[in-house]
C-alpha positions, 0 to 999 in steps of 0.5 A: 398234263400239268397239275393246273386242272379245271375244277370248281372248288368248295369255296364257290357255290357250284353252278347249277348244272342246267347252266352248263347244258345247251337248251333243248330245241323247240319242236317246230324247229328248222335247220339253217344250213347257211349259218351252220356252215358259218359257225363250223368255219368259225369254230376252226378259228379262236373267236366267233361272235353271234350277235342279235336282238332278242328272239333273233334265234341265237341260242337255237342256232347254236344248239343246232349246230352242236347237234350236228357239228362235224368237228372232234372238239369237246364243246363246253357250254355256259348259259349266263344270267344276271347272277353270272355278272360277278367274277366268282360265279362267271369263272365258277361256271366256266371252269366247271364247263371245261373241266367236264368229268375230270376230277383233277385239282385246279385253280379256283374262281377269283376271291377278294384280292385275287382278280389281278392274277387269276386271268394269267393263271387261267390262261396258262392252265387253258394252254395246257388242256389235253385237247382242243375245246370250244367254249360257248358263253350264251347271253354274254350281254348280261356281263356288264361289271368292269371286272367281268368284262376286263377279265373276259377281255384279257382271255380273248386277247391271250387265248391259247390255241387249245380253246376257241370261244363262241360268244352269243349276245343281244349286243356286241360285248365291250371287248377288244373285238377289233384286234381280232377283226384287224387280224382276221381271226373274228367270225361274225354272225350279226343281226342281218344274217340271223334274220329269216329269209323268205323261204326259211320263214315259210319252213318255219310256219309250215313247221307250225302247220300254218301255211301262208300265201306268197303275198301274206308271207312276204307281208309278215317277213317285212313286218318282222324284218325276219325277226325269229321271235316275231315269226314264232309270236305271229305263228302263235296268233295265227293259230285259231285266227279266222282271217290270217291275212288281216292278222299279218297286215296288223302284226307288230313291229318293236318290242313294245307291240310284241310285248302288248301283243304277248299280254293280249294274245298269249297270256291272257289267253291261258286259263286262269290256273295257268295264267296264275302259275305263269306269273308266280313262277316267273319269280325264278330264274329257272324253275323246276316241278318241286320249286314251282310247287313250293311257290305256288303251293300246288303239286302239279308243277312238273306236269304243268311245265312239261305241257307248257314246254310242249305247247308254248314256244316261251317255255324252254327246257334246259336238261334232257331229263325234263326237270329244269325249265326257263321262260324266254327272256321276253316273255319272263320280263313281261310275266315279271312286270305283270306279276308285280302289277297284279300280285302286288305284296303277294310277291314277297310271299312268293319270294320267300317261299322260293328262298325257303325251297333253295335253303332246304336244297342247300342252295345258299345264294339263291335263297339269299337273293330271294329273300332279299328280293321279297324283303323278307328280312327275318329269313335273309337275317337267318340265312346270313347268320347261319352261313355268314361264317361259312362264307368269311372262312371260304373267302366270300366276305365281299359277296356277303357284304354286297348282299347285306348292304341291301338290308334296312340299316335298322334291321341289321342294328336290331339283330345282334347276331346279324350286326356281328356277322355285318361287322365281320364282312366289313372288317374282312374287307379292311373297312373298320370305320364302317364296321365299328357301329355295327360291332357296337350295336351287336354289343349293345344288344347282346342281351336280346339274344336267346340263351341257346344262341349266345354262344355263337354271338359271343364268338362272332363278337370275339372274332369282330373285335379281333379283327378290328384290334388287328386293323388298328394295331391294339390287340393286347386289350382285345385279346383279354376281351375276346377271352371273356366273352368266349369264357363268359358264354354258355358252353363256350368250349363248344362250336356249331361247326368246323368253319366257326371253330376255324375262324375263332381259333385262327383270329385268336391265334393271330391276335395272340402272336401280336400280343406277344403270347407266343406259345398261346399263338403257336398252339392256336395257329397250328390247331386251325392249320390242322382244321383247314387241312382236314376240312379243305379251308384253303382260304383260311389256311393260306392266311393261318399258315403265313401267320404261323410262318411269321411266328417261326421265322422270328422265334426259330429262324428261316429253316423252321419258316420256309416250309410253312411260307412255301406251303402257303404260297404254293396253295395260293398259287394252285388256287389262283389266289397270288396276290390276295391279302391273306397271302401277305403274312406268308410273303412277308415270312418268306421275305424275312427268311431270305433276308436272314439266309442273305439271299437279298434278290429273293427278300426283295421279290417277296417283300414286293409281293407282301406290299402288294397284297397288303394294298392300302391303309385298310390292312393289318397294321401289324403286317405293315409294321413288319413290312417296313422293318424288313424294308429297312434291313433290306436297304441297309444290307444292299448298302443304303443305310440312310434309307433303312433309317428312313424307313424306321422313323415311322412309329408303330402300335405295340406288336411282337417280332418284327412288328415290336417298335422296340426292336425297330429302335434297336435296329435303328441303333444298329444302322446308326452304329454302321454309319459311325453315329455312336451317340445317336445310337446310345440315345436311341437305345436309352430311350427303348422301353421294352423290346423282345428279350435280349434285343436291347442288351444285344444293341448295347453290346454292339454299341460297346464293341464300336466304342472299343470296349469289349469288357462292356460288351461282354458285361452287357451280355452276361446271363442274357436269353434271347427271344428271337433267333436272329437275336441269339446268333448276333449275341454269340457273334458280338461275344466272339468278336469281343473275345477276339479283341481281347485275344482270348483263347476261347475265341475258337469255341466261341466262333463254333457256338455262333456257327452252330446257331447259324447252322441250326437256324439258317440265319446267315445275315448276322454274320455277313453284316459289313463290319462284323465278322472278319474274313480272318476269323473264318479262315482260322477256323478252317485252318484249325478245324471246324464242325461247319466247313461248308457254311464257313466256305459260303460265308467266305464266298460272299465276303470275298466277293465284296473285296475290290475287284481286280481289273484285268487288262483286255478282258471285255467280260466281267472282270474276275473277283479276287478269290477268282484270280487265286483260283485261276493261278492254280488251274495252271497246275495239276492240282484237283479241285479238292487239292485247291480247296485244301490250299485255299482253306475252302470247300471243294464245292466252293472251288468248283463255283469259282471255276464255273464263274472263271469259265463263264467270264473268260468264255471257254468251256474247260480248264486248258481253254481257261489257261490259254485265254488267261495267258493271252490276256496277260492275267497270269504273270510272275511265277510261284513254286509249288510242289514242282509246278509253276503258279502264275501270280499277278 
């Protein structure tokens, strides 16, 4: 099986186990064979829909079917509720249910920026399940968000044969079910199907020990229209009723009547103690004995729930251990409305108690929801301050921001710690404008924080400043200010947790990188990578690896950066995070490495992926500058120098490496030189205020060489030390070309030094730039001996392929290049590939590559067939003597 398995990761809050278990059947349940048989037939196909109003028996039918089904497929159950209407929550539950007991690595639920790529990865992972699984999504009608509906639609349209889906809900979900209907692959059980027949209604009432006469039973069925909940409500009302026939005649019709009945005949008939328990515990979606005790302040929660489950049809057991329960949705809504009316302000207290209980159990999201629902802003603030950094590091900044938006603005502004976290969450989403006032409030009110909390506040403020500086592009001052904040805090060297340490270290490292403090950036980013790897902080690790790769591709070249970029992108791919903003640095580093290695197609692909990940204007200004610079270099390498120049017209904020505006100007001058505008190039270079060490000198050396002044070129490079790997290779190459122009004897040593630098860094682009390194120099290197024969052969292949193609009369396939024509002539001889390589002064692998290309273009399988085909096409004309052999030449 593939490495892609299904597991819920650390970054998303784990779904409650009770959501993944089918509810227990009520004690008075009856079997419905006609519907179970339809479900069984439907499960043999891809999609089944069970659709009916509340209380129509959908869930009970599915549970009954699961208990007695004859199939061998494993059934994965997910009970949906209002909290499920968010992609991360929904797919976390689905992945956990499908995973079962497996502990294999997996993709992760979507985080900010990964929604477009998550569904294809999910479908691919499901296609590789070792056995067929049936996924039951109960109460699918709660899914209303655009994201969840779009993603579930994608799954139904691209469902692999290893998975069948059963959807159950009160209304038909807005999914493309018409496609399945046309194809005949959708099995539907609608409200009319779910309606109880007369015999089923009689059996249900008999199970409640409430037999009715035929006339009363027919009246009840007509009144309820076979609605299961209505029949059960009627059964509850009939218990203890002296005049059953009158009750049946007067029994209700629509939801309002049923609700009134529930209130008057069920809730109001409870004992005061039991009634108070129901109202107070109704604030919880799911309740256990301990939670009920925490909410009510009593100690009999478990016993009360168990008794209610046995005697009240609206309390449903959720597990086999009788620990977790929920109230029937209709009953729960009634209780909620009644609780608000009867309990009033006490509701806030109840929610606060529930929040504290969930917090003590480590269930942060339910705790936050209850604290906000109860308007307990103090508790909500404490939870956000205590756990906000963990959520940011885990990629849940968007969810945090949505929750924070419900807090009163004045409450956020009055709490500097809360303001700082809010600012970070908004900045993480790229909204600098909305974040700025919160950061100002955090700084304005910093003195209000207790001394023992000032360290954490200083760290959060520092992170927010660095976030904001990266978005705006002005990192140098922000880095100094952040250092002052951290140094001024009490015990500033300590951190209150791994997540906080990683977040601070990562942001300091990123700011140091763009501020040009390379040594510090490397140290901080490496430390963050180590923390991320050891602590499983995958979301933060993806971005930090990418930033470190950008540093290494600039400082040491492609070979040093590629492993880091690949690790980041493979981790993102494994977790289903392709395309999220945190992948942009790694994609840019991979693009720069591919461009330096002269792999233009790969560079273009990575650059496109980086632009997609960066998204709109809210992204890091330095990363956008890197993207523009790389786009210009790629355009020029593809021969479109004018577009490259246009890309470099846009100004940029100060930044290091490929984001440095001085380096961009030097690149612009290079392109002007390439099109012959030496005066324009000189004007650009003379206006450069600063650039990475050696870059400006390299630009002037190019200009002097293009103006046929090799002496000036050599003089401009004297005692120059280059900061960037690409600049080091370029300087060595320009020196080699200047020495060749002067016919100096040390040109071969200079070329060897150039080749050694290119070999060490993986940089090829400087040597392959049009008009720079002539083929004659490289051929002389092979002829006179070189330590870099393979590299020279590789470079010659590229340069030879740029030569004008020789037309081959009669050949309808791709024409042969000049080098392929040369190799073809030697195929008529008995020389081996190795001997041909010696004759042509290239490597054996190069000859093999050309031979394969010849076979492909001539559409032949071997050497003999190639010679025969070439003769037939007239490609071998003329004769050359070579060691007694005849070589045809054009």
